[in-house]
Steps between C-alpha positions, in 0.01 A plus 500: 500500500284286721638651821279814462193280437584281798526806714160627387340166572653467843358825601141414406437239768274200413374534140246341268622495141239542231617241252348529149722234329714748300868551528476808731286343776665157476841660542379707791337200667827295457737754649256581777472138594871450491613806687214654711536456877152347515382276212243690294154397407458465126138580371394420153156605369317311237226640268392473135761772428789283622628233257509153645869464423576797724331319790691176414832695489429646849409159641821343344726766643326476840567123504864537386583779744282386796288808513196552721240553234135616511300485177188725523220634277577851378135590495511782242236340278241572764579878474287673222755785486766256387277314263402826323871534395555872554824678439603434866390136495829397668413705806194283559697185429763580750253635758327157490834317504649677792172491686487121454866466621422712806215268594739210534794672673593810701860497370640779293411442131785534252490499116749439220463848341828634383635836380387436139143489621511854634534637151168340388142584564428260793188581691561180690779687679235736641315201645831375646562832666150490658569156639848583633671259254875538475713443195845376602644505143403859471643590839827325410511671157461191295412525129338207305846402361638491852211280607581257217869500594412422856277219396792350312727541799244318718490213254149551386579386151204536254329734741763764430418488125123516530346761269284778651160351580244745630155372586273383220253792551770736375436366150138619493452849363390758760122518526436142379356303795729238646353153458660173611434328169670787323817459719494123442486564126789749520709252697428221253590716204836605658585142570407388153702774324796463745516126436449528127784757467717377788496838665720484802731721703494830681503705179214312339141612508155363408193709588144419394319834511121509512394836359170654376638465155595132525764258623863614448788264569812702576847339455853606554684599180675172443192284552285724276756485223496119519125498423418549133155610390385138409597385848325802656180407312523141626577603859223767491245230397608269786473796744148579380397140559590541864321830550205523747166583349524876550833500305413241232465761224788721614776542235843366589813694410869502582713800607834592659497478879437829682492531879154597625335519159166383646503785752310810390441834664334775317522287180878460513764303683734697723863415515602252761160335538441136607628219293 
């Protein structure tokens, strides 16, 4: 399975791996470091949209594997087009990311996108195309399940079981301005709920959605079933206490997890939108 991927990587020359801290990019970084003819440069971008534990995970793997790592500022919060949170917000996010990476290296940039990502609405892939970014998992015909299997084969342990974790801005309903304090609140809520309900594993999900109608905490079916109405009321109160001023009066509710449910276009969510 990995022979195809190694062949793709060997044909790219010196690469810079965009490492977000999720299973895809960490797995790509690991196999690139272990097999590429020339050791790759790993680049991790920090911003208010990137949880601190993702950065800590990247640093830990870099220390364990002996990566050459650069940590940079993503810079998307200086872009009004990104902050306005349009339907194609991800395009502006990735445009800033790849531009920031290009400023620190001339190497070919590679990402952890896999075949599953091609079936979703991903304007970030348009930005990647404009910057000449390559996607080795796609070129080697790797699905998400195959990436996880490879992570296990590489001995990445808990990394292989990480749940999907798109950037925090993906929780904010289209058209609501992206604010750092809103993202900090979203992250705090997801940690609070995850710890309270012991939500772990690749199949688990906790999403705090900030919508025009209020705050919605989405949970996978098992976690939601374990939360009776009385517990929901108590947890909702604790969430409200942590809300920034602009969200202090927003109602809190709980719902089943749906991928991309904060993403709106024409008043509805298309199939295969961001998570």
